[in-house]
C-alpha positions as CSV (number, residue, x, y, z in Angstrom):
1,M,60.2,-55.7,13.4
2,Q,60.8,-52.4,11.7
3,T,58.0,-49.8,11.2
4,Q,58.0,-47.5,8.3
5,K,58.1,-43.9,9.0
6,N,55.0,-42.2,7.7
7,E,55.3,-38.7,6.5
8,E,53.4,-36.2,8.6
9,P,50.5,-34.5,6.7
10,W,52.2,-31.1,7.1
11,D,55.5,-32.2,5.4
12,F,56.0,-30.4,2.2
13,P,58.4,-31.3,-0.7
14,A,61.7,-29.4,-0.6
15,S,60.7,-27.6,-3.8
16,T,57.7,-25.9,-2.3
17,P,58.5,-22.2,-1.6
18,T,57.7,-20.9,1.8
19,R,57.0,-17.4,3.0
20,P,57.1,-17.1,6.7
21,D,56.2,-13.4,6.6
22,W,53.7,-12.1,4.0
23,H,54.1,-8.5,5.1
24,T,57.8,-8.7,4.1
25,A,56.8,-10.4,0.9
26,R,54.5,-7.5,0.0
27,F,57.3,-5.0,0.8
28,V,59.7,-6.9,-1.4
29,K,57.3,-6.9,-4.3
30,Q,56.7,-3.2,-3.9
31,G,60.5,-2.7,-3.8
32,I,61.0,-4.6,-7.1
33,R,58.3,-2.4,-8.7
34,M,59.9,0.8,-7.3
35,Q,63.3,-0.3,-8.7
36,S,62.0,-0.4,-12.2
37,I,60.5,3.1,-11.8
38,H,62.8,5.0,-9.5
39,G,66.1,3.0,-9.5
40,T,67.9,0.6,-7.3
41,G,69.0,3.2,-4.7
42,Y,65.4,4.3,-4.1
43,A,64.2,0.7,-3.9
44,A,67.0,-0.3,-1.5
45,N,66.1,2.6,0.8
46,F,62.5,1.6,0.7
47,L,63.3,-1.9,1.7
48,R,65.7,-0.8,4.4
49,N,63.0,1.5,5.9
50,R,60.7,-1.5,6.0
51,R,63.3,-3.6,7.8
52,V,63.6,-6.1,5.0
53,D,66.7,-8.3,5.7
54,I,69.7,-7.0,3.9
55,D,70.4,-10.4,2.3
56,V,66.9,-10.5,0.8
57,A,67.1,-6.9,-0.4
58,L,70.4,-7.5,-2.1
59,R,69.3,-10.7,-3.7
60,V,66.0,-9.3,-5.2
61,L,67.5,-6.0,-6.3
62,L,70.8,-7.1,-7.6
63,Q,70.2,-10.7,-8.8
64,P,66.8,-10.8,-10.5
65,A,67.5,-14.4,-11.7
66,R,67.5,-15.5,-8.1
67,R,64.1,-14.1,-7.2
68,R,61.3,-16.5,-6.3
69,N,59.2,-17.3,-9.4
70,Y,56.0,-15.8,-8.0
71,D,57.9,-12.6,-7.2
72,Q,58.5,-12.1,-10.9
73,Q,54.8,-12.2,-11.8
């Protein structure tokens, strides 16, 4: 006799974006705004000083099409 695996109530679909750290998310959003006003170098320095992971900083500053949808709002 096989039992069906029930999904746990906290399972989310793969397409649901996650943010483990809302402080970092806020810094990223500020960095994106700063980039449009002061330039990429200034924004990169801002994100580095806030210890935003380099991979994240590069993605959001250099590849806008790869930003999360709610970061572009």
